[in-house]
N, C-alpha and C positions, 0 to 999 in steps of 0.2 A: 266409805261408811258400810257399804253392803256387805264388804267381808267381815265387819265388827258384827252386825245384824245377824250372818250367819252363824260364827263364833256362838253370839248369844242363844241361836235358834237352837243349835246344835245342844247346846248345856243344857235348856229347858226340855228338850224331846229327851234325852238320858236320863234327867233327875224326876222330871214328873209322867213317865211314859205309861203308869198304872192309875194315875188319876183322873178325875171326873172332869167333864166338860168347863165347869165352872172353875177349877183349879188350873187346867190349861190354859185358860182365856184370859184369869186374872197373872199367871204368871207372863204371858205375851204380854199383857198390856204393860206390865211394871217394870220389863226388863228388855224388850227389845222393840216394842212399839216406840220409846221414847227416842232409842238410837236413831233409828228410821225417820222419825217425825223432825228431829235435830238437823238431821244429813238434809231432809228437804228444804227446812226454813234457811239454812247456813248454804247449802251447797248449789241449790237450785238448779236442779236438773233439767238440762233443757233436749240433751241427745237423747234417742229412743232407747240407746244399749244402756244408759243409765237410770232411766226409768225401768224399762222392763226389770233391769235386776232388783231393784227397791221392790216392783209390784212382785215379782217371784217370792223374794222373801216372806212378803206379807201372803200371799196365795199359798204357799208351802205350809206356814203357820194356822193359817185356816183350814187346809187338809187335815192337818195334825188333830189339831180342835175341835174340829164339827166333822170330822170320819167322812167329808166331801168337799167338793171346790168351792161351793158355796158359801158364802159367811155373808154376816150383817154388819161387818166393819165396814168404813167407808173407806174409799183408796186414799193415800195421802200426797199423791201427785198430779 
């Protein structure tokens, strides 16, 4: 799941790199977030490496959208 989310994240970063914050957030919430959400619900990550892999994808997206490390998105795991 983390690999699939990374591919979707890189696609978004390539396509909407010059977009505004709202467009980037909408692209993340519609393309990447459902993949991670599905992975958390079905996969039930219990190992620290699995949790950190999904958090890393979300943190990278937050940095891309908000141009900082913090975001108002809630953690999925």
